[in-house]
C-alpha positions as CSV (number, residue, x, y, z in Angstrom):
1,X,41.4,101.5,-44.9
2,X,44.1,99.4,-46.3
3,X,46.1,100.3,-49.4
4,X,44.8,97.2,-51.0
5,X,41.2,98.3,-50.5
6,X,41.9,101.7,-51.9
7,X,43.6,100.2,-55.0
8,X,40.5,97.9,-55.5
9,X,38.2,100.8,-55.2
10,X,40.2,102.8,-57.8
11,X,40.5,99.8,-60.1
12,X,36.7,99.0,-60.0
13,X,35.7,102.7,-60.5
14,X,37.9,102.9,-63.6
15,X,36.7,99.6,-65.0
16,X,33.1,100.4,-64.6
17,X,33.7,103.9,-66.0
18,X,35.5,102.5,-69.1
19,X,33.0,99.7,-69.7
20,X,29.8,100.4,-67.8
21,X,27.5,97.3,-67.5
22,X,23.9,97.5,-68.7
23,X,24.5,101.0,-70.4
24,X,22.0,101.9,-73.0
25,X,18.3,102.0,-73.6
26,X,15.9,99.3,-72.5
27,X,13.1,98.3,-75.0
28,X,9.7,98.6,-73.4
29,X,10.5,99.7,-69.8
30,X,7.7,99.7,-67.3
31,X,9.5,102.2,-65.1
32,X,11.8,105.1,-65.8
33,X,13.3,108.2,-64.0
34,X,16.0,110.6,-64.4
35,X,18.6,111.8,-61.8
36,X,20.3,115.1,-62.4
37,X,22.7,117.0,-60.3
38,X,23.0,120.6,-61.5
39,X,25.9,121.2,-59.1
40,X,28.2,118.9,-61.1
41,X,26.3,118.0,-64.2
42,X,25.9,114.3,-63.5
43,X,22.8,113.2,-65.5
44,X,21.5,109.6,-65.4
45,X,18.3,108.0,-66.8
46,X,17.4,104.6,-65.3
47,X,15.0,102.4,-67.2
48,X,13.7,99.1,-65.9
49,X,11.3,96.4,-66.5
50,X,9.5,95.0,-63.5
51,X,7.7,91.6,-63.8
52,X,6.1,89.7,-60.9
53,X,7.6,92.0,-58.2
54,X,11.2,91.6,-59.6
55,X,13.5,93.7,-61.6
56,X,13.5,91.6,-64.8
57,X,15.8,94.0,-66.6
58,X,17.5,97.3,-66.1
59,X,19.6,99.8,-68.1
60,X,20.9,103.3,-67.6
61,X,22.3,105.9,-69.8
62,X,23.6,109.5,-69.5
63,X,26.8,111.1,-68.4
64,X,28.7,111.9,-65.2
65,X,31.8,111.5,-63.4
66,X,33.6,108.2,-62.9
67,X,32.0,107.6,-59.5
68,X,28.5,108.3,-60.8
69,X,28.8,106.0,-63.7
70,X,30.6,103.2,-61.8
71,X,28.0,103.3,-59.1
72,X,25.1,103.2,-61.6
73,X,26.8,100.3,-63.5
74,X,27.4,98.3,-60.3
75,X,23.8,99.1,-59.1
76,X,22.4,97.5,-62.3
77,X,24.3,94.3,-61.8
78,X,23.2,94.2,-58.1
79,X,19.5,94.7,-58.6
80,X,18.8,92.7,-61.9
81,X,16.6,89.8,-60.8
82,X,16.1,91.1,-57.3
83,X,12.7,91.4,-55.6
84,X,11.6,95.1,-55.1
85,X,11.7,94.9,-51.4
86,X,15.3,93.7,-51.7
87,X,16.2,96.6,-53.9
88,X,14.9,99.1,-51.5
89,X,16.8,97.5,-48.7
90,X,20.0,97.4,-50.6
91,X,19.6,101.1,-51.5
92,X,19.2,102.0,-47.9
93,X,22.2,99.9,-46.8
94,X,24.4,101.4,-49.5
95,X,23.3,105.0,-48.5
96,X,23.9,104.1,-44.8
97,X,27.5,103.0,-45.6
98,X,28.2,106.0,-47.7
99,X,26.8,108.5,-45.1
100,X,28.7,106.7,-42.2
101,X,25.5,105.4,-40.5
102,X,26.3,101.8,-41.2
103,X,29.6,99.8,-41.2
104,X,30.5,98.4,-44.5
105,X,31.3,95.0,-42.9
106,X,27.6,94.8,-41.6
107,X,25.9,95.9,-44.8
108,X,26.0,92.9,-47.1
109,X,26.7,95.0,-50.2
110,X,28.8,92.5,-52.2
111,X,30.8,94.3,-54.9
112,X,29.1,97.5,-53.9
113,X,31.3,97.6,-50.8
114,X,34.2,98.6,-53.1
115,X,32.5,102.1,-53.3
116,X,32.6,102.6,-49.5
117,X,35.7,104.8,-49.8
118,X,33.5,107.5,-51.3
119,X,32.4,108.3,-47.8
120,X,35.8,109.9,-47.3
121,X,34.8,112.5,-49.8
122,X,31.5,114.1,-48.8
123,X,31.1,116.0,-52.0
124,X,31.2,112.9,-54.0
125,X,28.5,110.9,-52.0
126,X,25.7,112.5,-54.3
127,X,27.6,111.2,-57.3
128,X,27.5,107.6,-56.0
129,X,23.8,107.9,-55.0
130,X,22.4,109.6,-58.1
131,X,21.6,106.4,-60.0
132,X,20.2,104.9,-56.9
133,X,17.9,107.9,-56.4
134,X,16.7,107.6,-60.0
135,X,16.0,103.9,-59.5
136,X,14.0,104.7,-56.3
137,X,11.9,107.4,-58.1
138,X,11.3,105.1,-61.1
139,X,10.0,102.4,-58.8
140,X,7.9,104.9,-56.9
141,X,6.5,106.2,-60.1
142,X,7.5,109.9,-59.6
143,X,10.0,111.8,-61.7
144,X,12.2,114.7,-60.5
145,X,11.6,118.0,-62.1
146,X,14.4,119.3,-64.4
147,X,17.2,120.8,-62.4
148,X,16.2,119.0,-59.2
149,X,18.8,117.0,-57.5
150,X,17.8,113.5,-56.3
């Protein structure tokens, strides 16, 4: 990975940590779930409103490390307005890149590709995926139990 890519990664992580997009509470969500990782304390609630098979609006709140918050922030930007099938596909491709099962150049992640360097730090992959897991559980209608890592 080039130095320029690592610099971009660090810059975007810090930018989204300092000023997360779509952070806060959503009025009248149709779906909601919490992602909690007791190993590190990351705790994210995702709320969304689904209309006609699309994510009409999405918000998240909680606390966590810079990677967790940046990933959740970038996730909300990527899925707002998207069809639910596209959201599920994006989640799988993002997970595939972070776990090394898919090359970032083949994944079609857009800005999310800037989080690909997380795969170099296996302990941090859960941080980057926590908001995504909460989103998936919200859409599936199930809620993880307190203390359960998703």
